LUMVEXPA-400174 format. One line per 10 residues: their letters; for each residue x, y, z of N, C-alpha, C, O. Coordinates in Angstrom, 3 decimals. Each point is the difference from the previous one (the first is absolute). Example, Ala and Ser with C-alpha at 12.3 -4.5 7.8 and 13.67 -1.06 7.14 Angstrom:
BEGIN
AS = 13.190 -5.690 7.800 -0.890 1.190 0.000 0.900 1.200 0.000 1.036 -0.019 0.665; -1.386 1.069 -1.385 0.820 1.190 0.060 -0.770 1.090 0.730 0.509 1.108 0.169
END
This chain:
BEGIN
XXXXXXXXXX = 65.220 53.503 15.865 1.314 -0.902 0.830 0.673 0.135 -1.160 -0.372 0.118 -1.168; 2.004 -0.177 1.978 0.974 0.270 -0.765 0.726 -1.331 -0.133 -0.462 -1.075 0.381; 1.961 1.305 -1.115 0.327 -1.474 -0.640 0.471 -0.649 1.328 -0.171 -1.218 0.025; 0.795 1.831 1.218 0.856 -0.365 0.809 -1.514 -1.223 0.643 0.095 -1.216 0.164; -1.485 2.190 0.093 -0.757 -0.650 0.808 -0.409 -1.212 -0.968 -0.283 -0.981 0.687; 0.150 0.709 -2.191 -0.347 -0.916 -0.937 0.754 -1.229 0.714 -0.447 -0.984 0.589; 1.854 1.441 -0.883 1.178 -0.927 0.435 -0.128 -0.707 1.613 0.409 -1.106 0.353; -0.991 1.962 0.317 -0.125 -0.709 1.449 -1.161 -0.854 0.107 -0.027 -1.058 0.629; -1.028 1.620 -1.342 -1.231 -1.140 -0.026 -0.022 -1.142 -0.302 -0.477 -0.968 0.591; 1.347 1.108 -2.162 0.380 -1.081 -0.627 0.840 -0.867 0.827 -0.304 -1.193 -0.021
XXXXXXXXXX = 1.301 1.544 0.747 0.516 -0.786 0.926 -0.563 -0.649 1.311 0.225 -1.184 0.253; -0.958 1.983 0.566 -1.122 -0.710 0.664 -0.658 -0.967 -0.640 0.041 -1.087 0.577; -0.643 1.125 -1.591 -0.733 -1.302 -0.478 0.725 -0.991 -0.379 -0.420 -1.150 0.128; 1.763 1.447 -0.717 0.643 -1.305 -0.196 0.719 -0.560 0.868 0.519 -1.107 -0.151; -0.386 2.041 1.460 0.440 -0.961 1.396 -1.003 -0.479 0.748 0.337 -0.676 0.972; -1.793 0.891 -1.216 -1.023 -0.755 0.612 -0.688 -1.278 -0.983 -0.966 -0.715 0.269; 1.967 0.717 -1.677 -0.751 -0.734 -0.454 -1.342 -0.031 -0.960 -0.669 -0.955 -0.395; 0.525 2.512 0.153 -1.274 0.356 -0.984 -1.001 0.176 0.763 -0.032 -0.213 1.212; -0.738 0.570 -1.822 -1.438 0.303 0.662 -0.950 -1.304 0.151 -0.011 -0.996 -0.723; -0.641 1.225 1.658 -0.898 -1.418 -0.029 -1.411 0.219 -1.030 -0.637 1.053 -0.051
XXXXXXXXXX = 0.314 -2.330 -0.762 -1.230 0.178 -0.806 -1.166 -0.637 0.235 0.014 -1.231 -0.039; -1.085 1.836 0.289 -0.954 -0.567 0.255 -0.740 -1.396 -0.385 -0.751 -0.737 0.639; 1.254 0.692 -1.883 -0.281 -1.347 -0.651 1.179 -1.075 0.235 0.334 -0.665 -0.980; 0.208 0.483 2.001 1.030 -0.680 0.554 -0.469 -0.843 1.423 0.692 0.107 1.012; -1.685 -0.786 -1.026 -0.095 -0.499 1.183 -0.888 -1.401 0.035 -0.418 -0.491 -1.049; 0.155 -0.139 2.403 -0.294 -1.277 -0.428 -0.413 -0.100 1.860 0.645 0.478 0.933; -1.833 -1.212 -0.899 -0.820 -0.292 0.915 -0.365 -1.306 0.131 -0.196 -0.705 -0.990; 0.048 0.190 2.440 -0.133 -1.215 0.485 -1.380 -0.308 0.836 0.003 0.096 1.227; -1.087 -0.440 -1.895 -1.322 -0.118 0.976 -0.159 -1.473 -0.358 -0.097 -0.453 -1.141; 0.084 -0.322 2.449 -0.565 -1.158 0.143 -1.338 0.020 0.714 -0.060 0.265 1.201
XXXXXXXXXX = -0.866 -0.506 -1.829 -1.387 -0.067 0.461 -0.135 -1.553 0.806 0.601 -0.986 -0.426; -1.407 0.952 1.543 -0.480 -0.947 0.601 0.108 -1.479 -0.765 -0.586 -0.202 -1.064; 1.204 -0.564 1.565 0.447 -1.111 -1.047 -1.239 -1.042 -0.527 0.309 -0.936 -0.738; -1.727 1.140 1.151 -1.182 -0.395 0.025 -0.393 0.646 -1.486 -0.693 -0.716 -0.723; 1.010 1.755 0.327 -0.082 0.599 -0.837 0.392 -0.294 -1.421 -0.728 -0.057 -0.990; 1.807 -0.087 1.074 0.787 -0.776 -0.958 -0.141 -1.550 -0.696 0.491 -0.441 -1.039; -1.278 -0.126 1.946 -0.211 -1.177 -0.698 1.128 -0.761 -0.038 -0.141 -0.900 -0.828; 1.196 0.876 1.367 0.839 -0.651 -0.469 0.854 0.177 -1.213 0.695 -0.826 -0.593; -0.944 2.316 0.320 0.546 -0.114 -1.678 0.878 1.356 0.473 -0.460 1.067 0.406; 2.125 -1.516 -0.619 0.930 0.845 0.360 0.051 1.154 -1.006 0.180 1.171 0.335
XXXXXXXXXX = -0.402 -1.718 -1.965 -0.094 0.999 -0.908 -0.962 1.585 0.367 0.145 1.136 -0.454; -0.972 -1.613 1.304 -1.165 0.903 -0.119 0.684 1.426 0.989 -0.426 1.154 -0.059; 1.391 -1.572 0.793 0.697 0.813 0.997 0.924 0.816 -0.863 0.017 1.231 0.032; 0.845 -2.056 -0.900 1.060 0.392 -0.547 -0.703 1.055 -1.299 0.693 0.899 -0.477; -1.554 -1.043 0.189 -0.948 0.408 -1.641 -0.607 1.240 1.130 0.378 1.055 -0.509; -1.002 -0.786 1.562 -0.572 1.075 0.493 1.035 1.330 0.086 -0.183 1.156 -0.381; 1.516 -1.880 1.135 1.076 1.165 0.413 0.747 0.263 -1.494 0.495 1.111 -0.196; -0.454 -1.679 -0.381 0.542 0.410 -1.995 -1.348 0.823 -0.272 0.357 1.002 -0.619; -1.449 -0.980 0.763 -1.161 0.841 -0.739 -0.447 0.988 0.988 -1.211 0.197 -0.100; 1.793 0.503 1.038 0.266 1.109 0.593 0.262 1.218 -0.792 1.116 0.143 -0.501
XXXXXXXXXX = -2.031 0.746 0.339 0.657 0.879 -0.857 0.242 1.283 0.628 0.554 0.831 -0.719; -0.789 -0.555 1.667 0.312 1.092 0.734 -0.185 -0.063 1.684 -0.808 -0.806 0.462; 1.446 1.527 0.274 -0.129 -0.001 1.517 0.352 0.909 0.705 0.189 0.944 -0.767; 0.115 -0.500 2.231 0.682 1.572 0.576 0.575 -1.093 1.309 -0.386 -1.055 0.503; 1.473 1.964 -0.326 0.483 -0.320 1.066 -0.787 0.601 1.221 -0.495 1.085 -0.303; 0.219 -1.500 1.678 -1.299 0.858 0.453 0.599 1.092 0.809 1.039 -0.251 0.611; -1.650 1.613 -0.523 0.474 0.898 0.772 -0.253 -0.182 1.634 -0.488 -1.033 0.458; 0.875 2.153 0.352 0.018 -0.122 1.343 -0.409 1.613 0.465 0.762 0.962 -0.096; -2.121 -0.933 0.605 -0.096 1.499 0.872 0.152 0.051 1.245 -0.322 -0.948 0.717; 0.837 2.057 -0.252 0.002 0.396 1.534 -1.339 0.495 0.621 -0.622 0.958 -0.459
XXXXXXXXXX = 0.301 -1.547 1.336 -0.821 0.510 0.370 0.472 1.058 1.244 0.834 -0.386 0.819; -1.267 1.384 -0.756 0.396 1.123 0.991 -0.937 0.727 1.003 -1.171 -0.175 -0.335; 1.297 0.925 1.445 -1.120 0.497 0.570 0.703 1.325 0.688 1.109 -0.041 0.533; -1.969 1.275 -0.633 0.517 1.045 0.291 0.554 0.109 1.342 -0.559 -0.648 0.886; 1.552 1.352 -0.601 0.706 0.389 1.337 0.056 1.438 -0.141 0.513 0.624 -0.929; -1.280 -0.025 2.271 0.019 1.452 0.248 1.329 0.222 1.063 0.484 -0.725 0.869; -0.146 2.066 -1.366 1.660 0.108 0.435 -0.256 1.641 0.604 -1.087 0.560 -0.147; 1.916 -0.099 0.636 -0.355 1.374 0.379 -0.146 0.819 -1.263 -0.959 0.771 0.038; 1.547 -0.753 -0.943 0.044 0.956 -1.418 -0.760 -0.860 -1.096 -0.716 0.640 -0.771; 0.771 -1.692 0.649 -0.562 -0.736 -1.235 -0.532 -1.388 0.219 0.060 -0.581 1.084
XXXXXXXXXX = -0.497 0.168 -2.000 -0.556 -1.523 0.072 1.092 -0.601 -0.810 0.491 0.542 -0.990; -0.143 -1.693 1.472 0.765 -0.754 -1.339 -0.435 -1.669 0.233 -0.343 -0.537 1.053; 0.464 0.017 -2.222 -0.486 -1.490 -0.229 0.863 -0.746 0.801 1.137 0.393 0.259; -1.640 -1.532 0.185 0.951 -0.914 1.075 -0.879 -1.611 -0.508 -1.193 -0.249 0.176; 2.276 -0.675 -0.850 -0.149 -1.502 -0.352 -0.870 -0.273 1.223 0.115 0.444 1.142; -1.127 -1.389 -1.726 -1.016 -1.222 0.513 0.174 -1.152 -0.607 0.629 -0.950 0.465; -1.079 0.986 -1.327 0.319 -1.327 -0.308 0.015 -0.166 -1.928 0.047 1.046 -0.647; -0.079 -2.033 0.104 -0.111 0.184 -1.594 -1.118 -1.028 -0.288 -0.601 -0.834 0.677; 0.563 1.373 -2.378 -1.080 -0.923 -0.564 0.666 -0.564 -1.380 0.446 0.757 -0.863; -0.437 -1.848 0.786 0.330 -0.536 -1.513 -0.947 -0.239 -0.908 -1.115 -0.456 0.253
XXXXXXXXXX = 1.620 0.821 -1.548 -1.378 0.192 -1.217 0.163 -1.247 -0.321 0.982 -0.694 0.265; -2.067 0.343 -0.919 -0.197 -1.229 -0.541 0.585 -0.147 -1.329 0.432 1.052 -0.471; -0.333 -1.916 -0.124 0.790 -0.615 -1.527 -1.024 -0.655 -0.979 -0.592 -1.077 0.071; 0.573 1.990 -0.933 -0.494 -0.710 -1.528 0.863 -0.804 -0.755 1.223 0.118 0.077; -1.686 -0.786 -0.676 0.566 -1.232 -0.833 -1.098 -0.127 -1.070 -1.159 -0.283 0.305; 1.677 0.564 -1.925 -0.856 0.224 -1.095 0.725 -1.551 -0.560 1.160 -0.387 0.144; -2.296 -0.275 -0.802 0.405 -1.394 -1.044 -0.765 0.112 -1.261 -1.114 0.498 -0.161; 2.147 -1.217 -0.976 -0.564 -0.292 -1.155 -0.524 -0.929 0.155 0.624 -0.978 0.414; -2.029 0.910 -0.695 -0.798 -1.130 -0.066 0.195 -1.153 -0.807 0.768 0.598 -0.754; -0.798 -1.521 0.360 0.080 -1.441 -0.912 -1.314 0.007 -0.433 -0.686 0.906 0.476
XXXXXXXXXX = 0.051 -1.797 -1.380 -1.239 -0.161 -0.425 -0.478 -1.339 1.077 -1.200 -0.208 0.182; 2.070 -0.504 0.375 -0.442 -0.730 1.171 -0.363 0.913 1.245 -0.406 -0.431 1.079; 0.540 1.274 -1.284 -0.387 0.948 1.307 0.604 -0.266 1.473 -0.454 0.683 0.918; 1.489 -1.674 -0.635 0.239 -0.630 0.910 0.993 0.651 1.035 0.567 -0.619 0.900; -0.414 2.284 -1.232 0.431 0.717 1.104 -0.793 0.517 0.646 0.327 0.352 1.133; -1.948 -0.061 -1.713 -0.779 0.495 0.398 -0.822 -0.914 0.962 -0.560 0.330 1.046; 0.605 -1.253 -1.495 -1.031 -1.475 0.906 0.911 -0.335 0.908 -0.489 -0.732 0.860; 1.734 0.995 -0.686 0.940 0.016 1.600 -0.257 0.987 0.647 -0.025 -0.305 1.192; -0.167 1.266 -1.343 -0.902 1.208 0.777 -0.882 -0.110 0.497 -0.376 0.411 1.097; -0.086 -0.991 -1.849 -1.905 0.302 0.247 -0.043 -1.244 1.019 -0.513 0.244 1.091
XXXXXXXXXX = 1.038 -1.682 -1.336 0.268 -0.773 1.100 0.668 0.654 1.313 -0.381 -0.288 1.135; 1.466 1.242 -1.425 0.438 0.161 1.401 -0.684 0.860 0.737 0.278 0.089 1.196; -1.162 0.601 -1.685 -0.774 0.984 0.586 -1.287 -0.973 0.818 -0.677 0.199 1.009; 0.742 -1.164 -1.875 -1.016 -0.829 1.034 -0.060 -0.948 0.891 -0.882 -0.512 0.689; 2.567 0.317 -0.925 0.317 -0.591 1.292 0.365 0.925 1.121 0.396 -0.497 1.054; -0.497 1.865 -1.192 -0.036 0.725 1.092 -1.172 -0.328 0.910 -0.138 -0.649 1.036; -0.957 1.631 -2.147 -1.641 -0.114 0.644 -0.683 -1.019 -1.560 -0.106 0.160 -1.216; -0.202 -1.178 2.232 -0.684 -0.696 -1.116 -1.512 0.607 -0.446 -0.645 0.446 0.949; 0.094 -0.384 -2.077 -0.689 0.988 -0.633 -1.498 -0.927 0.370 -1.076 0.585 0.131; 1.180 -1.748 -0.025 -1.459 -0.545 0.333 -0.157 -0.191 1.614 -1.116 0.145 0.500
XXXXXXXXXX = 1.949 -0.385 0.096 -0.225 -0.246 1.465 0.504 1.439 0.985 -0.290 0.153 1.186; 1.132 0.840 -2.062 0.515 0.763 0.850 0.597 0.172 1.531 -0.044 0.828 0.911; 0.649 -2.158 -1.196 1.140 -0.037 1.239 1.197 0.092 -0.789 0.341 -0.342 -1.132; 0.289 1.041 2.324 1.591 0.483 -0.032 0.890 -1.115 0.206 -0.304 -0.802 0.882; 1.644 0.573 -1.742 0.535 -0.920 -0.005 1.243 0.453 1.550 0.124 1.119 0.498; 0.577 -2.347 -0.097 1.224 0.555 0.949 0.884 0.733 -0.913 -0.054 -0.264 -1.201; 0.820 1.109 1.619 0.977 0.540 -0.553 1.038 -0.404 -0.752 0.269 0.470 -1.106; 0.360 -1.367 1.686 0.887 -1.019 -0.519 -0.445 -0.820 -1.079 0.814 -0.778 -0.498; -1.910 0.828 0.085 -0.468 -0.396 -1.204 0.189 0.471 -1.544 0.281 -0.661 -0.999; -0.505 1.875 1.151 0.321 1.163 -0.956 0.988 0.804 0.041 0.560 0.333 -1.045
XXXXXXXXXX = -0.217 0.065 2.089 1.262 0.628 0.185 1.554 -0.375 -0.759 0.655 -0.975 0.368; -0.380 1.530 -1.024 1.431 -0.315 -0.417 0.783 0.929 -0.738 -0.485 0.664 -0.916; 1.909 -0.570 1.343 0.977 0.983 -0.472 -0.050 0.273 -1.671 -0.083 -0.904 -0.833; 0.134 2.004 0.601 0.466 0.630 -0.923 1.561 0.271 -0.443 0.735 0.364 0.918; -0.259 -0.476 -1.974 1.152 0.839 -0.196 0.125 0.810 -1.251 -0.664 -0.247 -1.007; 1.650 1.353 1.109 -0.040 0.508 -1.152 1.481 0.781 -0.448 0.540 0.776 0.788; -0.034 -1.033 -1.955 1.550 0.479 -0.103 -0.192 0.826 -1.124 -0.791 -0.032 -0.943; 1.872 0.910 1.334 0.379 1.280 -1.106 1.515 -0.700 -0.596 0.971 -0.129 0.747; -0.960 -0.176 -1.813 1.105 -0.635 -1.090 1.081 1.177 -0.529 -0.323 1.188 0.031; 1.307 -1.520 -0.396 0.804 1.036 -0.630 -0.057 -0.849 -1.774 -0.680 -0.970 -0.335
XXXXXXXXXX = 1.661 1.788 -0.505 -0.166 -0.048 -1.377 0.757 -1.526 -0.249 0.133 -0.413 -1.152; 0.306 -0.316 2.223 0.337 -1.415 -0.062 -0.749 -0.932 0.370 0.269 -1.198 0.082; -1.284 1.767 0.163 -1.130 -1.200 0.821 0.390 -0.304 1.737 -0.894 -0.693 0.484; 1.799 0.978 0.366 0.222 0.073 0.901 -0.655 0.892 0.819 -0.293 1.155 -0.310; -0.046 -1.972 1.878 -0.785 0.928 0.429 1.009 1.017 0.934 1.125 -0.166 0.472; -2.181 1.406 -0.438 1.161 0.880 0.508 -0.830 0.503 1.277 0.651 0.728 0.749; -2.244 -1.041 -0.295 -0.555 0.563 1.134 -1.106 -1.069 -0.430 -0.178 -0.557 -1.083; -0.698 0.428 2.637 -0.817 -0.725 0.017 -0.856 -0.105 1.172 0.721 0.248 0.966; -1.881 -0.489 -0.587 -0.703 0.373 0.966 -1.273 -1.324 0.098 -0.702 -0.469 -0.895; 0.780 0.123 2.445 -1.019 -0.909 -0.006 -1.207 0.434 0.751 0.056 0.717 0.999
XXXXXXXXXX = -1.159 -1.186 -1.528 -1.902 0.368 0.560 0.045 -0.848 0.925 0.104 -1.168 -0.377; -0.155 1.393 1.696 -0.283 -1.168 0.594 -1.264 0.013 0.258 -0.648 1.025 0.215; 0.050 -2.576 -0.220 -1.547 -0.391 0.322 -0.402 1.106 -0.739 -0.098 1.147 0.436; -0.184 -1.606 -1.817 -0.589 1.168 -1.137 -1.185 -0.998 -0.364 0.176 -1.210 0.144; -1.405 1.724 -0.625 -1.201 -0.563 -0.405 -0.418 1.001 -1.375 0.734 0.947 -0.284; -1.665 -1.173 -0.328 -0.766 0.883 -1.017 -1.222 0.104 0.475 -0.767 -0.952 0.147; 0.410 2.685 0.243 -0.840 0.559 0.470 -0.769 0.498 -1.090 -1.047 0.540 0.359; 1.213 -0.559 -1.319 -0.443 0.976 -1.511 0.163 -0.905 -1.496 1.106 -0.107 -0.531; -2.451 -0.572 -0.113 0.580 -0.287 -1.147 -0.651 1.075 -1.043 -1.217 -0.108 -0.150; 1.760 0.945 -0.451 -0.497 0.995 -0.742 -0.983 -0.275 -1.301 -0.003 -1.071 -0.607
XXXXXXXXXX = -0.726 2.062 0.315 -1.000 -0.558 -1.309 0.974 -0.218 -1.200 1.126 0.498 0.027; -1.455 -1.060 -0.817 0.670 -0.215 -1.311 -0.679 0.565 -1.488 -1.031 -0.468 -0.483; 1.686 1.362 -0.011 -0.153 0.940 -0.607 -0.244 -0.695 -1.795 1.007 -0.022 -0.708; -1.725 -0.255 0.390 -0.480 -0.822 -1.707 -0.434 1.220 -0.842 -0.757 0.880 0.410; 1.513 -0.943 -2.043 -0.808 1.174 -0.258 0.566 -0.690 -1.878 0.692 -0.983 -0.265; -1.146 1.682 -0.386 0.081 0.282 -1.468 1.383 0.051 -0.805 0.088 -0.285 -1.195; 1.084 0.725 2.084 1.018 0.063 -0.544 0.807 -1.151 -0.407 -0.029 -1.027 0.678; 0.804 1.125 -1.813 0.451 -1.549 -0.600 1.435 0.042 0.408 0.793 0.940 -0.055; -0.610 -2.310 0.528 1.669 -0.560 0.444 0.195 0.450 1.678 1.118 -0.389 0.339; -1.759 1.011 0.710 -0.288 0.595 0.619 0.415 -1.412 0.980 -0.570 -1.061 -0.253
XXXXXXXXXX = 1.392 1.122 1.154 -0.106 -1.460 1.263 -0.872 0.341 1.201 0.155 1.068 0.592; -0.932 -1.828 -0.281 -0.991 -0.288 1.489 1.408 0.423 1.143 1.212 -0.215 0.022; -1.872 0.678 0.543 0.757 0.092 1.620 -0.820 -0.107 1.277 -1.173 0.352 -0.129; 1.472 -0.681 1.088 -0.505 -0.056 1.190 0.954 0.922 0.933 1.195 0.159 -0.252; -1.790 0.371 1.246 0.925 0.877 1.023 -0.686 -0.307 1.236 -1.119 0.371 0.354; 2.137 -1.263 0.384 -0.158 -0.391 1.402 0.547 0.771 1.228 1.207 0.230 0.071; -2.031 0.162 0.864 0.576 0.956 1.071 0.259 -1.051 1.281 -0.883 -0.741 0.433; 1.986 0.793 -0.005 0.804 -0.718 1.319 0.297 0.861 1.282 0.539 1.107 0.010; -0.985 -1.815 1.050 0.185 0.539 0.929 0.785 -0.709 0.971 0.159 -1.141 -0.434; 0.564 1.323 1.855 1.207 -0.704 0.254 -0.286 0.644 1.497 -0.710 0.977 0.240
XXXXXXXXXX = 1.536 -1.874 0.808 0.466 0.694 1.093 0.885 1.222 0.156 -0.237 1.026 0.637; 1.328 -1.356 -1.366 1.388 0.538 -0.271 1.202 -0.017 -0.934 0.348 -1.148 0.279; 0.454 1.502 -1.079 0.746 0.005 -0.746 1.369 0.240 0.771 0.185 0.860 0.861; 0.704 -1.751 -1.316 1.178 -0.045 0.276 0.872 0.079 -1.300 -0.476 -0.457 -1.039; 1.953 1.114 1.043 0.711 -0.357 -0.920 1.187 -1.241 -0.094 1.006 -0.241 0.667; -1.470 -0.226 -1.508 0.699 -1.521 -0.506 1.472 0.325 -0.191 0.449 0.658 -0.938; 0.395 -1.301 2.132 1.220 -0.295 -0.363 0.420 -0.382 -1.602 -0.546 -0.900 -0.638; 1.592 1.743 0.142 0.019 -0.666 -1.616 1.519 -0.550 -0.063 0.897 0.533 0.652; -0.672 -1.744 -1.569 1.011 -0.859 0.712 0.368 -0.465 -2.091 -0.592 0.345 -1.023; 1.656 -1.117 1.236 -0.030 -0.662 -1.839 -0.683 -1.329 0.047 0.000 -0.532 -1.110
XXXXXXXXXX = -0.439 0.003 1.814 -0.842 -0.818 0.260 -1.253 0.367 -0.258 -0.685 -0.940 -0.405; 0.141 1.947 0.489 -1.272 0.511 0.045 -0.450 0.296 -1.256 -1.198 -0.086 -0.270; 2.379 0.573 -0.880 -0.623 0.116 -1.647 0.066 -1.261 -0.729 0.860 -0.731 -0.491; -2.485 0.795 0.663 0.066 -1.009 -0.519 -1.131 0.407 -1.518 -0.562 1.092 -0.093; 0.406 -2.322 -1.075 -0.871 0.452 -1.028 -0.985 -0.785 0.020 -0.075 -0.927 0.807; -1.134 1.276 -2.001 -1.172 -0.476 0.702 0.073 -1.208 -0.502 -0.951 -0.653 0.428; 1.860 -0.185 -1.380 0.334 -1.486 -0.085 0.156 -0.619 1.632 -0.322 -1.160 0.253; 0.638 1.715 0.367 0.608 -0.298 1.583 -0.824 0.071 1.172 0.299 -0.230 1.171; -1.720 0.696 -1.841 -0.804 0.705 1.156 -0.688 -1.470 0.929 -0.373 -0.041 1.172; 0.392 -0.993 -2.154 -0.217 -1.142 0.521 0.475 -0.337 1.370 -0.689 -0.405 0.936
XXXXXXXX = 1.897 0.622 -0.958 1.205 -0.497 1.327 -0.292 0.829 0.805 0.554 -0.197 1.082; -1.259 1.156 -1.121 -0.484 1.001 1.283 -1.421 -0.697 0.698 -0.288 0.059 1.195; -0.353 -0.595 -2.058 -1.177 -0.363 0.651 0.010 -0.294 1.598 0.816 -0.778 0.493; -1.753 1.440 0.241 -0.354 0.015 1.482 -0.888 -1.246 -0.011 -0.395 -0.608 -0.994; 0.095 0.274 2.589 -1.179 -0.846 -0.039 0.331 -1.274 -0.468 -0.995 -0.649 -0.323; 2.364 -0.086 0.141 -0.090 -1.398 -0.737 -0.627 -0.031 -1.531 -0.434 -1.099 -0.344; 0.371 1.799 -0.278 -0.920 0.112 -1.151 0.887 -1.150 -1.039 -0.491 -0.957 -0.600; 1.710 1.329 0.613 1.014 -0.745 -0.432 0.122 -1.421 -0.039 1.026 -0.520 -0.440
END
């Protein structure tokens, strides 16, 4: 790469406010109210302790159409990828307990009865932030719920933090409009609590 190309690259990055960083993100998960037991700190702490997650991908489903000389792919539908969240666990294991109870709310372990959708489905928000902590991109997982709580690894390594990974599915996702009022810090998260929790 010559010096002119490097200058163009630098100019492009500067013009677009730098590279997006993987560690600059925030999430907003609000489980069904009954699982929080009236403790808003659980909601705030759960979102703070998220160590990693991913924006969902979307795969186009196609079929082969035969033409005179060749086959071509024709779009038919799409599939949204599930989303994984990894949380750092504290010694009270409250995050693990919340997701255990959430899955039990979907299908009761004792009676095997399935609950109504509006009881256990909730929207989840994921945001990419810039280096100043401002939201630059966000999506909403519509009517999401956990489908897998992965096993927790325990070992004799000193100083490692125990983590749990939860896989979430949803009906669809859509981009969330970003405005100045949507840029909040973790201390302001209680002001955005849905479902009348405040």
